[in-house]
N, C-alpha and C positions, 0 to 999 in steps of 0.2 A: 066411492062409498064414504060418507062423512064419518069422521072419528067421533067416538063417544066422549062427551065432556066429563071431566072428573067431578065426582059428587062434591058439593060444597061442604066445608067443615066450619061449624060454628064454635067460636071461642069468645067467651065473655072477657071483659077487661081484667077481672080478677084472675081468671084462668090464664090469660096471656101473661100477667105479671108473674104468676107461679112458674109457667113454662120458661119465661125469660130468665128467671132466677136460677132454675135448674141448668139452663145452658151456660150461664156465667159462672156458676159455682165450680170451683176447682176439683172438688172431691166427687162430683157426680160421675157415675160410670159413663164411658163414652157411648155405649149402646143406648143409654137413656137420653143422652144429649142429642144423638142423631135423631131419635124418635121425636123428641121435643121440637127439634128444628123442622122436621117433616110437618108436624101439626101447625107450627107457626107459619111456615111458608104456605101450607094449604089454606090456612085461614086468610092469608093475604091474597089468595086467588091464584097462586102459582100452579101451573099445570104439572101433572105427574112427570111428563117428559123433561121439562125444565128443572124440576126439583131433583129428579134422578141424576141428571147431568151435573148439577151444581154440587150435590152432596155425595156423588160417587156411589149411588145405590141403583138398584133396578127399579123400573116403573112398577113392577109387581109389589115390591116392598113398599113403595110410596102409597100405592093403592090399598094395600093390606092395612097399613097404619091409619089411613084415613077412615077405613071401615071400622077398625077397632075403636077409634076415637068416637065415631058416631054411635057405636054400640054402647059406649060408656056414658053417653049423654045424660041418661036418667040419673046415674050415680053422681055425676059431676054437678048436675043441677040440684040434687038433694043436698050435697055437701055445701053448696053455696047458700041454699035456702036455710039450712040449719044454722049457718054462720050469721045470716041476716036476722033470723028469728032469735038468736042468742043476744042480739043487740049490737053487734059490731057493724056499724054502717060507715066507719071511718075508712076502712080499707087500708089500714096502716100496714106497711110492709113488715113482715115478720110477726104479725099478730097470731094468736092461737088459732084463729079461724083460717088464716092462710096455711098454717101447718096442717090443719085437718084437710083442707082442700088439696094441699100438696100430697098428702098420703093417698088420696083418691086418684090424683093425677098420676102418681108413681104406679099405682095399681093398674090404671088404664094402659100405661106404657110398659108394663112388665111382661115378661115372657109368659105365654100360656103354658099350662101343664102339658108335658109331653107324654105320649104313650110309651109303653114298654112293659116288659114282663116283670111281674112282682118278684121280689127276692125269693129264692128257693128255701133258704135257711134263715132262721131268726138270729138276732145277735146273741141271744141266750144259748142257742144250739152251738154257734161258733165258739163261744166261750167254753162250753162244756167239752167240745172237741179238742180245743187247745189245752184245756186242763188235763184231759185224758193223755194227751201226748207228753205232758210233763210228768206223768206217773211212771213208775217202774213197771215194765211188762210182767215180771214175775208176780207182782202184787195182784195182777188181773188173771193169774193162772195161765199166762202165755209162756211157752217154752222157748223164749228168746231173751237175749240181753238188751236188744235195742228194738224200738218200734220201726216198722216199715209202714208206708201208707196203706198197704193191703191189710196189715194186722190192725191198724187203727180203724180202718173202715169196718172191718168185721166186728171189732169190739164196740164201736159206736152203735151199730145196728143191734148187737146182742144186748146192750144196756137200754135200748129203746130211746136213745136220744133222737134218732131219725129213723124213718122206715127203710130208706135205702140211700146209699151214697157210694160213689166210685172211689177207688184208690187215687185216681188222677185228681179228683176234686179235693181230696184230703191233701195231696201234694201241693196243690195251688194254695190252700189255706195256710200251710206251714212254711212255704218258701216264698220269699219276696225278692224283688229286684231282678226279675227276668231269669230266675233260676239260681241265683246266687244267694245263699243265706247271708244275712247281714246282722251283725250284732247291733242292738239299739244303743244310742249314745248314753242313755241313762238306764238304770234298772227299770224293768217293766213292772215288777210287782211293787206294791206300795211299801211292804215291809222289808224289802231287800236292802242289804247294806250297800252303801256307795262303793264303787270300785277304787 
């Protein structure tokens, strides 16, 4: 059975210049460098198998980035057309138009958003929970001298900060470093005097 040929990837001279600059730049993240190399090699006609072997990636990764580049073709073309319409036909390296094109290229080679559960509690709720833990329990009509996670959970629900929360979740909010409480190196509160 004959093998399917890799889909060709189109790269204009200006896009190639931007990709090569990303590969050469020292501060470009290596993930982006690898993706730019995949596109440059694919544009030169290199097969997914050869590309994968040379770059130390899988053929699936090479194939996926080829497809992503082809999917961004319209945005890349629009960025180049906008640069040409703006009057830059010089193609000077580092021009503002190349920077605009580089932003589109970086976007095409960026990670796609990943799925995942949304956060259960808002940052405001977390701040309110921590503020509650800093209060004195007797001020909240609690017959104890120190807060326990169960007491805090009950008080948070009583005050209407959240509808429901477990004592274990409260414990995770208040303890860091795998179960060991750690003092911050600097005061946490803005108005706190330095140590």
